[in-house]
N, C-alpha and C positions, 0 to 999 in steps of 0.2 A: 764744730767740723758736720752736723748734722746737715746744714744749708750745702756746705761743699759734698759730700757725700746725694746729696738731692739731684747739684748740679750736674755732676758729671753721671747719674743714673741718666736724667734726663736728657742729656746730648748722646749718651750711647742707646737709647731707647729712641728717640728722637731721629735719629737717623734712621731705624728701621719703620716708622712710621712716613718717613720720608718717602723710603723706595716704595711702599704699597701706595701712598698719595700720588705718589709722581704719575701712576700712572691712569689712574683717574682724571689728572689735570690735564695730562698731556693730550687723552681721549677727547675732554670736554675743547682743549685749545685747537683742534685739527675741526673736529666735527658739529662742536658746541651743542652736544650729548651728553647728560648724565649720565655716566654709567653705573647705574644702580646695584648692578651684580659685581661692583667689584670686590664688596666685600665677602660674599661666598664664594667668589671665584681665589680670594686668599684661603676660605679656609680649604677649598677642592685641592688649592697645591697644599696646602698643610698633610689631606690625608692622602695623597699622591704620595709625597715624600714618605709620611708613617708608615704606607702599606710596602713602599720598596725597602724600608729600612727592615724592616720586622720580616720580608719576604729574604730579602739577599744581604742583610745585615753588612751592607755598605754605610761609611758614615754619610752623614744626612745630607753633609754639604755635595756631595758627588748626586747624590740626587737632580740636583738642577739641572745638571748638563741632561737628562731624561724628560723633566717635567715642566722649564723653559720650553723648548721647542714642541711639546706635545700639547701645550697649552698656546703658544702662538698660532699654534694651525685653527686650535679651538678658534680662536677670537676671530682668524684671518676666514675662517668658515661663517661664524657668527655675523660678520656683517654682510657678507654676499648672499645669505640665506636669508637674513631676516631685517637686516638694516637698509641696505642698499635697494629692496622692494618699495621702501619706504617712498610715496611720493608728495603725501598733504600734511599739512602741519607736522613736519618729521621732526622738531625738537620733543612737542610733546608725543607722538605716537611712540619714539623710539626709549623716551625714557620709561611708556607702558611695555614696552617687550623687553626691554632688560629688566624689567620690575618682574616680565613671567619666566625670563631665562633664568634668573635669581630665585625666581620658585619651583622651578623645575629643578635644579642643581639640588637645590636644599633638600626636593623630597628625596632625589634620588642618593644623596647624602645620608639623608635621615633610614631610609629602605638597607641602606650597606652596610651603616656604621652602628645604626641606633644612636641614642640620645646620651650615651653613657662619655664622659670626660675620658679625653686622651691626650699623650704626649708623646714628641717623638725624643727619644731619651739616645745621648752620648756618653763617653766616658768623661766629658769636659763638661757637661750640662751644668753639674756641680761643682765645679772644682771655679775658686777665685785667687787675684792677686791681689795681695794683701801690700798696702805702703802706709804704716802705722795704721792709725783709725780708719784708714780709708780701705772698703772692699769693691772691687771691679771684677764681677763676675765675668770669666771667659768666654761664654755662651753671647754676652750682650757686647763685649769687645771684637768678638768675631764676626757678630752680628752688623756690628756698625761698620767694619771694614769691608767687609762685602758688600752693603749699600753704597757706602764712598765709591766702589770699585764698580758698580753697577750704575750709577748716578756717572760717575764719568766716562763710563762707554757711551751714555745717553747723548751727554754734552758731548763727544765725538762723532755721532752717529747725525745730530744737530744740526752740528756747525762747522765740521769737517767735512761730507759726504757729500754727493750728489742727491742720495734720496733725503737726504735734511734738508737743502736747500728746497727740493721739493716740496718738501712737507712744510717747512716755514712760509711756501708761496701762497700753498692751499690754505693755511694757517691765517697768512693776509687776509688772501681776496680769491675766495676759491674757482669765480667766475672766471678771472686774468688769468689765473694759473692754467685752467683747461684752454683758454684761447691760443697759450701759448705750448700748447702739445703736451703738459701735465697731465698726468692720468690718473684723475683725483680719486677715483674709485679706489683705485689699485693702492695708491699711496693711503686712503683710507683705512683700506682692511688692512696693510700693514701695522700703521698705527695702532688701531684695536688690535692687532696682534700681538705689539709689543707691548701694549698697557698689559692683555691680559699674560704675558710672558712673564712680566713683571711682579706679577700677581702671586705667580709661582715661588719666586724665587722668595717674595716677603712673605708666604706662606709659609715655608721650610723653616725660615727664621722665628716665623711667629710662633709657630709649632713646636719649635724650642726651648721656647722662654714663656710660654702659657699655655695651659692645658686648653682646650678646645673640644666642641660640638658641630652638630651643623648650626646651631641656635648663634652660636657665637657669632656669625655673620651681623647679628642686629646691633651691636654694641660698636662693632670694629665700623661699620659701614655709618653711621653715627658719627665715631671719630676721623676719618676719614673726611667727609663730608664737609668738617667744622674746620681742618686743615686748610682741605682746597679752597674753603672761602675765604678764611682767613690770607690764606696766601697768593689770594685774586684768582678768580678762573681763569685758564690757562698757561699760567707763568710755573713753570718745572721751579726756580730757585725759588719763587716765593711759595710756593707748598715746602720746601725743602726748611725755608727759615721759620715758617709759620709752625712746622713740624716740634723743631727743635725746640722752639720759642714754649711752647704752649707746654711741651711734656716737661719742660725744665721746671716751670711755672708750677705744673701739676706736683712734681716729685718734692719740690720745696715748700708747697701748703701740705703738702702728705705728712713729713716729717717733724714738719716745723706745728703744725697745728692740729691737722687733723684727716685721715684719707679720704673721709667721705666730703670734705670742704677741697679736697685737693681735686677729685671728679668735677664737685661744680664749677669749679672754676675752669675747666674748660669751656663748658659753654656761657658760664658770665662775660668771658673774654670774649666768644662770639658774638652773644649781646651787643657790650658797648660797640666791636666793629662793627657792627651794620647798623647801630644809631648813627654814628659818628664817623666812619669810611666808608660806605658800603662796597668799593671797588676792593676792599680788602688790603694788607699791605703793599702788595705791589699790584694797580688796576689794570683791567684788563686790556687797556689800551696800550699801556708800558710793556704788558707781557708780549702783547703783538709786535711792538716794536722791535723786540729783540732779535 
């Protein structure tokens, strides 16, 4: 039963990590830049929801109606103010720029909230469903459902809309996309906006399932990078699969062996993949052909 509990917990929490990692891999797929600020952007989303809940006493899920549009605009602005201005060595320079953005946001959050751990509270955070010896926390179930809904929305945007066709064309060949009249800069800005908007939703969910402070972003970005690398840079589906697989492995090892080894397995699997399948679960070329 411990293994079954670990598998269920891993699937539910893996859906949350898939949502947080989807924005990171989507941005890389279109712009080929690693958004090193994704971890702190998730924490920013968590703090925004935390502040709204404390100020207005609304349900945390309602806060994303405010935080997602606000952080979409933040991502859109960051692209035009910083990324679009890079003309040389864009991959390396954008990594440094996003690292600088992460440091600035962390500094602002540290000034505003300090280093005290906080958590977003709601009436159902400590409530669980029980099926025999199996325990399913309601907050994890709700987080998984919202993650699935938002990931479904991303699928619809990518494959059922004109913008999605433009985005996929930009992913496959930016130069050719520009030649057929696609505004590559606008698509890239919107993509970064969507990635940051997903961080807002992921932050709200993360803030209900774990205590956090500005420094929490370091462990978070390391885990998200592992997930994106394992899934194959640029593959949203790969990131989802990798997130669920990795968190299931971590939880099963934690409940059957040791919590310390559960966390360690996360990175041991990464080393194995980098040694034997450098392109991840789904290679970059496969992701771009989807």
